[in-house]
C-alpha positions in Angstrom: -39.9 0.7 14.9 -41.3 -0.8 11.5 -42.9 2.5 10.3 -39.5 4.1 11.0 -37.6 1.6 9.2 -39.9 2.0 6.1 -39.6 5.6 6.2 -35.8 5.6 6.3 -35.6 3.1 3.6 -37.8 5.2 1.4 -35.7 8.2 2.2 -32.6 6.5 1.2 -34.2 5.3 -2.1 -35.1 9.0 -2.8 -31.9 10.3 -2.1 -30.2 7.6 -4.3 -32.5 8.5 -7.0 -31.7 12.2 -6.6 -28.0 11.5 -7.0 -28.4 9.2 -9.9 -30.7 11.5 -11.7 -28.2 14.4 -11.0 -25.2 12.2 -12.3 -27.3 11.2 -15.4 -28.3 14.8 -16.2 -24.6 15.7 -16.3 -23.7 12.8 -18.5 -26.4 13.0 -21.1 -28.4 16.4 -20.6 -25.9 18.8 -21.4 -23.3 17.2 -23.6 -22.0 14.0 -25.0 -19.2 13.1 -22.3 -16.5 10.7 -23.4 -17.1 7.1 -22.5 -16.3 5.6 -19.0 -17.3 2.8 -16.5 -21.0 2.8 -15.2 -21.2 5.3 -12.2 -23.3 4.4 -9.4 -25.4 6.8 -7.3 -23.6 8.8 -4.6 -20.4 6.8 -4.9 -19.7 7.2 -8.6 -16.9 4.8 -9.9 -15.5 4.0 -6.4 -16.0 0.3 -6.8 -14.0 0.3 -10.1 -10.9 2.3 -8.6 -8.1 1.0 -6.3 -7.9 4.0 -3.9 -4.5 2.9 -2.8 -3.3 3.0 -6.3 -5.3 5.5 -8.4 -2.7 5.9 -10.9 -2.8 2.3 -11.9 -6.6 2.1 -11.8 -6.8 5.1 -14.1 -4.2 3.5 -16.5 -6.2 0.4 -16.8 -9.3 2.5 -17.6 -7.4 4.5 -20.4 -6.6 1.1 -22.0 -10.1 -0.1 -22.0 -11.9 3.4 -22.9 -9.3 5.1 -24.9 -7.2 8.4 -24.3 -10.2 10.5 -23.4 -12.7 8.9 -20.9 -14.8 9.9 -18.1 -15.1 8.8 -14.4 -17.2 9.9 -11.6 -15.6 11.0 -8.2 -18.9 10.9 -6.3 -21.5 12.5 -8.3 -19.1 14.8 -10.3 -17.8 13.6 -13.8 -14.1 13.9 -14.3 -12.7 13.9 -17.9 -9.2 12.2 -17.9 -6.8 12.8 -20.8 -4.1 10.0 -21.6 -1.2 10.3 -24.1 0.8 13.1 -25.7 -1.7 13.6 -28.5 -4.9 14.1 -26.2 -2.9 16.2 -23.6 -1.5 18.4 -26.4 -4.7 19.0 -28.1 -6.5 20.0 -25.1 -3.8 21.9 -23.1 -2.2 23.7 -26.1 -4.4 23.5 -29.2 -7.5 24.3 -27.2 -5.4 26.0 -24.5 -7.8 28.8 -23.6 -11.0 26.4 -23.3 -9.1 23.9 -21.0 -7.5 26.8 -18.9 -9.9 26.8 -16.0 -9.0 25.6 -12.6 -11.0 22.7 -11.4 -12.0 22.8 -7.8 -13.6 21.1 -4.9 -15.7 22.6 -2.0 -12.7 22.1 0.5 -10.3 24.0 -1.9 -12.9 26.7 -2.4 -13.3 27.1 1.4 -9.5 27.4 1.6 -8.6 29.5 -1.4 -12.0 31.0 -2.0 -11.1 31.4 -5.7 -8.1 33.8 -5.0 -4.3 33.7 -5.6 -2.4 32.4 -8.6 -3.2 28.4 -8.4 -6.9 28.2 -7.7 -8.2 31.3 -9.4 -10.1 31.5 -12.6 -11.1 34.0 -15.4 -9.8 37.6 -15.4 -8.5 37.3 -11.9 -6.2 34.3 -12.7 -5.0 36.0 -15.9 -3.9 39.3 -14.1 -2.4 37.7 -11.0 -0.6 35.1 -13.1 0.6 37.7 -15.4 1.8 39.9 -12.5 3.6 36.9 -10.9 5.4 35.9 -14.0 6.6 39.5 -14.6 7.8 40.0 -11.2 9.4 36.7 -10.8 11.5 37.8 -13.8 12.1 41.1 -12.5 13.5 39.6 -9.2 15.8 37.4 -11.1 14.1 34.2 -12.4 16.2 33.2 -15.1 18.8 35.9 -14.7 22.2 36.2 -13.0 20.7 37.9 -9.9 18.9 34.7 -8.8 21.6 32.5 -9.9 23.8 34.3 -7.4 21.1 33.7 -4.7 21.1 29.9 -5.5 24.7 29.7 -5.4 24.7 31.4 -2.2 22.2 28.9 -0.6 23.9 25.9 -2.2 27.2 27.0 -0.4 25.3 27.2 2.9 23.8 23.8 2.2 27.3 22.5 1.5 28.6 23.6 4.9 25.7 22.1 6.5 26.5 18.9 4.8 30.1 18.9 5.6 29.2 19.4 9.5 27.6 15.8 9.3 31.2 14.5 9.1 30.1 11.4 7.2 27.5 10.4 9.6 24.1 9.1 8.4 21.3 11.6 8.0 17.8 12.2 6.3 18.2 14.7 3.6 14.7 15.9 3.7 14.9 18.8 6.2 18.2 20.0 4.7 17.0 20.3 1.2 13.7 21.7 2.1 15.3 24.5 4.0 17.7 25.3 1.2 15.1 25.4 -1.4 12.5 27.1 0.6 15.2 29.9 1.4 15.5 30.7 -2.4 11.9 31.4 -3.1 11.7 33.1 0.5 14.4 35.4 -0.8 12.2 36.3 -3.9 8.8 36.9 -2.1 10.0 38.1 1.4 13.1 39.7 0.2 15.6 37.6 2.4 16.7 34.1 3.4 16.0 32.8 6.9 18.7 31.4 9.2 18.3 27.6 9.3 17.5 27.8 13.0 15.0 30.6 12.9 11.9 29.1 14.7 9.4 30.9 12.7 11.1 29.6 9.5 11.0 26.0 10.9 7.3 26.2 11.6 6.8 27.5 8.2 8.6 24.6 6.7 6.8 22.2 8.8 3.5 23.6 8.0 4.3 23.2 4.2 5.2 19.6 4.5 2.3 18.6 6.4 0.0 20.5 3.9 1.4 18.4 1.0 0.8 15.2 2.7 -2.8 16.1 4.0 -3.8 17.4 0.5 -2.9 14.0 -1.0 -5.0 12.3 1.9 -7.8 14.5 1.1 -7.7 13.9 -2.8 -8.3 10.1 -1.9 -11.3 11.0 0.0 -12.7 13.0 -2.9 -12.1 9.9 -5.2 -13.9 7.6 -2.7 -17.1 9.6 -3.0 -17.0 11.6 0.1 -16.9 14.6 -2.2 -20.4 14.0 -3.4 -21.6 14.8 0.2 -19.4 17.9 0.2 -20.8 18.9 -3.2 -24.5 18.8 -2.2 -24.1 19.7 1.4 -20.9 21.9 1.7 -21.7 22.9 5.2 -21.2 19.1 6.3 -17.2 20.0 6.0 -17.6 21.7 9.2 -18.7 18.4 10.9 -17.4 15.7 9.2 -14.0 14.5 10.7 -11.1 14.2 8.6 -7.8 15.8 7.2 -9.5 19.0 5.9 -10.0 20.5 9.3 -6.1 20.5 9.6 -5.7 21.7 6.1 -7.8 24.7 7.0 -6.0 25.5 10.1 -2.6 25.2 8.3 -3.8 27.6 5.6 -4.7 30.1 8.3 -1.4 29.9 9.9 0.4 30.2 6.5 -1.7 33.4 5.8 -1.0 34.7 9.3 2.8 34.6 8.7 2.5 36.1 5.2 0.3 39.1 6.6 2.8 39.7 9.4 5.5 40.1 6.7 3.2 42.3 4.7 2.8 44.6 7.7 6.6 44.8 8.1 7.1 45.5 4.3 4.3 48.4 4.6 6.4 50.2 7.3 9.6 50.1 5.3 8.3 50.3 1.8 10.1 52.5 -0.8 7.9 52.5 -4.0 10.9 53.6 -6.2 12.9 50.5 -5.0 10.8 47.3 -4.6 12.8 44.7 -2.8 10.6 41.5 -3.5 7.3 40.2 -4.6 5.4 41.5 -1.5 6.8 45.2 -2.2 5.8 44.8 -5.9 2.2 43.9 -5.0 1.9 46.6 -2.4 3.0 49.1 -5.1 0.4 47.7 -7.6 -2.3 47.9 -4.9 -1.6 51.5 -4.4 -1.6 52.2 -8.1 -5.0 50.7 -8.3 -6.5 51.9 -5.2 -9.3 54.0 -7.0 -10.2 50.8 -9.0 -13.1 49.1 -7.2 -12.7 46.2 -9.4 -9.2 45.7 -8.8 -7.7 42.1 -8.3 -4.8 43.6 -6.4 -6.1 43.3 -2.8 -4.7 42.1 0.4 -6.5 38.9 0.2 -5.2 37.9 -3.3 -1.7 39.1 -1.9 -1.7 36.7 1.0 -3.0 33.8 -1.0 -0.6 34.5 -4.1 2.3 34.5 -1.6 1.3 31.1 0.0 0.8 29.8 -3.4 4.5 30.8 -4.5 6.0 29.6 -1.3 4.2 26.1 -1.3 4.8 25.6 -4.9 8.5 26.8 -4.7 9.4 24.4 -1.9 8.0 21.2 -1.9 8.2 20.0 -5.5 11.8 21.0 -6.0 13.1 19.7 -2.8 11.3 16.4 -3.2 12.7 16.1 -6.7 16.3 16.6 -5.4 15.7 14.1 -2.5 14.4 11.3 -4.9 17.2 12.2 -7.4 19.8 11.6 -4.8 18.2 8.1 -4.0 18.4 7.3 -7.6 22.2 8.2 -7.7 22.6 6.0 -4.6 21.2 3.2 -6.5 23.2 3.9 -9.6 26.8 4.6 -8.4 28.3 4.5 -12.1 25.8 7.4 -13.0 27.0 9.6 -10.1 30.7 8.7 -11.1 30.1 10.0 -14.6 28.6 13.2 -13.3 31.7 13.6 -11.1 33.8 13.2 -14.2 31.9 15.8 -16.1 31.8 18.2 -13.2 35.8 17.8 -12.9 36.3 18.3 -16.5 33.9 21.3 -17.3 34.0 23.1 -13.7 36.7 21.8 -11.7 37.1 22.5 -7.9 38.1 26.1 -7.8 34.7 27.8 -8.6 31.0 27.3 -8.1 29.0 25.8 -10.8 26.9 28.3 -12.9 24.2 28.0 -15.5 26.6 28.7 -18.3 28.1 25.3 -17.5 24.9 23.3 -18.3 25.4 23.4 -22.2 28.8 21.8 -21.8 27.5 19.1 -19.5 25.1 17.0 -21.6 25.3 13.9 -19.3 24.5 15.8 -16.2 21.5 17.6 -18.2 20.3 14.3 -19.4 20.4 12.9 -15.7 18.4 15.8 -14.4 15.8 15.5 -17.3 15.5 11.6 -16.6 15.1 12.2 -12.9 12.1 14.6 -13.4 10.6 12.2 -16.1 11.2 9.0 -14.0 10.0 10.6 -10.7 6.9 11.9 -12.3 6.2 13.9 -9.3 2.6 15.2 -10.1 1.2 12.2 -12.2 -2.0 14.1 -12.9 -1.0 17.8 -12.8 -3.4 20.1 -10.9 -6.9 19.7 -12.0 -8.1 21.8 -14.8 -11.7 22.7 -15.9 -13.2 23.8 -19.2 -14.2 27.4 -19.5 -17.2 27.0 -21.6 -18.9 24.0 -23.4 -16.1 22.5 -25.4 -16.4 20.4 -28.5 -13.3 18.0 -28.1 -12.9 15.3 -30.6 -16.3 13.9 -31.0 -17.6 14.9 -27.4 -19.3 17.9 -25.9 -17.8 18.5 -22.5 -19.9 20.9 -20.6 -18.6 24.1 -19.1 -17.1 23.7 -15.6 -16.3 19.9 -16.0 -13.0 19.0 -14.2 -10.3 17.6 -16.4 -7.2 15.7 -15.1 -4.3 15.5 -17.9 -2.4 12.5 -17.3 1.3 13.8 -17.3 2.4 10.4 -16.4 1.1 8.9 -19.7 3.3 11.4 -21.5 6.4 11.1 -19.6 6.2 7.2 -19.5 5.3 6.9 -23.3 7.2 3.7 -24.5 7.7 4.9 -27.8 9.3 8.1 -26.9 11.1 6.6 -23.9 11.8 3.0 -24.4 11.5 0.9 -21.2 10.0 4.0 -19.3 9.9 2.0 -16.0 13.7 1.9 -16.1 16.0 5.0 -15.1 18.2 5.7 -18.3 19.7 9.0 -19.1 20.1 7.7 -22.5 16.6 8.8 -23.0 17.8 12.4 -23.4 21.0 11.6 -25.3 21.7 11.1 -29.0 24.0 8.6 -30.5 26.8 11.1 -30.3 26.3 11.6 -26.5 24.8 15.2 -27.1 21.8 16.4 -25.2 18.4 15.5 -26.9 15.3 17.4 -26.3 11.8 15.9 -26.2 8.4 17.3 -26.6 7.1 14.7 -24.2 9.1 16.1 -21.4 6.4 17.8 -19.4 7.0 17.6 -15.8 5.8 21.1 -15.3 2.7 20.5 -17.4 2.0 22.5 -20.4 -0.1 25.1 -21.8 -1.6 28.2 -20.2 -1.5 26.6 -16.7 2.1 25.4 -16.8 4.0 26.0 -13.7 5.0 29.6 -13.3 8.3 28.8 -11.5 9.6 26.3 -14.2 12.6 28.5 -14.9 13.6 28.9 -11.1 13.1 25.2 -10.5 15.3 24.3 -13.4 18.0 26.5 -12.2 17.8 25.2 -8.6 18.1 21.6 -9.7 21.1 22.1 -11.8 23.0 24.4 -9.3 22.2 22.5 -6.3 22.8 19.0 -7.7 26.1 19.9 -9.3 27.3 22.0 -6.1 26.7 18.9 -3.8 28.3 16.5 -6.1 31.3 18.7 -6.8 32.1 18.6 -3.1 30.6 15.2 -2.0 30.4 11.5 -2.9 27.0 10.1 -1.9 27.3 6.9 0.1 24.3 4.6 0.7 23.7 2.7 4.0 22.7 -0.5 2.2 23.8 -2.4 -1.0 22.6 -0.2 -3.9 20.7 -3.2 -5.4 18.7 -3.4 -2.3 17.7 0.4 -2.6 13.8 0.7 -3.1 12.7 3.5 -5.6 9.1 2.8 -5.1 7.0 5.6 -3.7 4.0 6.0 -1.4 0.9 5.8 -3.6 -0.7 9.3 -3.9 -3.1 10.8 -6.6 -1.6 14.3 -6.1 2.2 14.4 -5.5 4.5 11.3 -5.3 5.4 10.9 -1.7 8.9 9.5 -1.0 9.6 7.0 1.9 12.1 8.3 4.4 15.7 7.3 3.8 19.3 8.2 5.1 22.6 8.6 3.4 26.2 9.7 4.1 28.2 12.3 2.1 31.9 12.0 1.9 34.1 14.9 1.1 35.8 14.5 -2.2 
């Protein structure tokens, strides 16, 4: 027993030294990384981070080490950017160098570097350009998509009317409506709210978002170091990643079924949706062996658009309604603006927005206050980058803190307090701010920003045109805190009533 114990101890020491040497090389051998807390072998900075509230932990480190600092998630260095100036310098002024997508072995196992969100290099450029072009072609920012949103909002109003003033959780209602809008763009049509395949699709998307947040906590706790050195362990270590992989397979299976249906009825002269457009592009590049327009990239890109186009907007609306429940005078002022500008005889349209500065300010303040994706999706530098006085090695993952910009106390006084006045001038006119970056900024900013902004305005105003929101508790007792998450802020379940106006 004693020799075995000695051998095991020596082995552990050797492995620890290996991890420590690897981390030291990454910190000092290839570049001068920004300062940060001392990292331990294998676990990195896990002991200095509160895994239950990563956002607060990283904020404290930014106060101590400055707006650009380094932490280790396991053995991997992560550069964090805090504050408007640092984020702008990186994502805009040096946008190309910071346009890579940071990844982890699990994300690589799922996405395989395909699609719009997790691809890099020329593949990413081509797929992103194609997605932006075709989202515009199929109506993003135009009257056609506005009509689709108005139609879906009317279905949602009827569904809310059927609650007959009874309490309900708005999660499912909003998810179904918002999802149907992106589905009409990528699949060519909306789904009935009772369609079993559609309900399964929605459930998979919601579950994926929650599991992704839980997995990132594992990443930050040092489990990722094992994944990075021994990726095959992913198949044997229990955890949420197994379910995430299965969910992704089910989502791709659904998309490929729709692709097969589209192929059977495709008219190249008249593309109906994103899938049709992609199939036509695939045929055009059939002789190009290096083409990025493949079935695999079609499936991944469609899943990316579906997930990104559903959860973020529906969660913003759900949180936004909770804010209005807590502050009835704000809702009442929106009602007054709706009655004055739109009235009750027609549906709200995007042209109304410029005449509704208070409602516009409330929507902006909701997105700022909610701070839905505090650290964006991880970036990576595409080459060795000189940034300020540092040298960040190629491939290093970078997290820009959107929260530090959205909660800047000089730009937004008392940022922890919900205040539409942050976006209004002294005359009550809407006031823009360069610090408003809930969709991120630079070359990797959200491709669906235009669609999301239309959805938020049209759905919110349509519901408030028809209903008054009623809380089940005293407004002062409504809790606006969220479930801590490093990836996307998760809202606690709640119920409300809607009363016809």
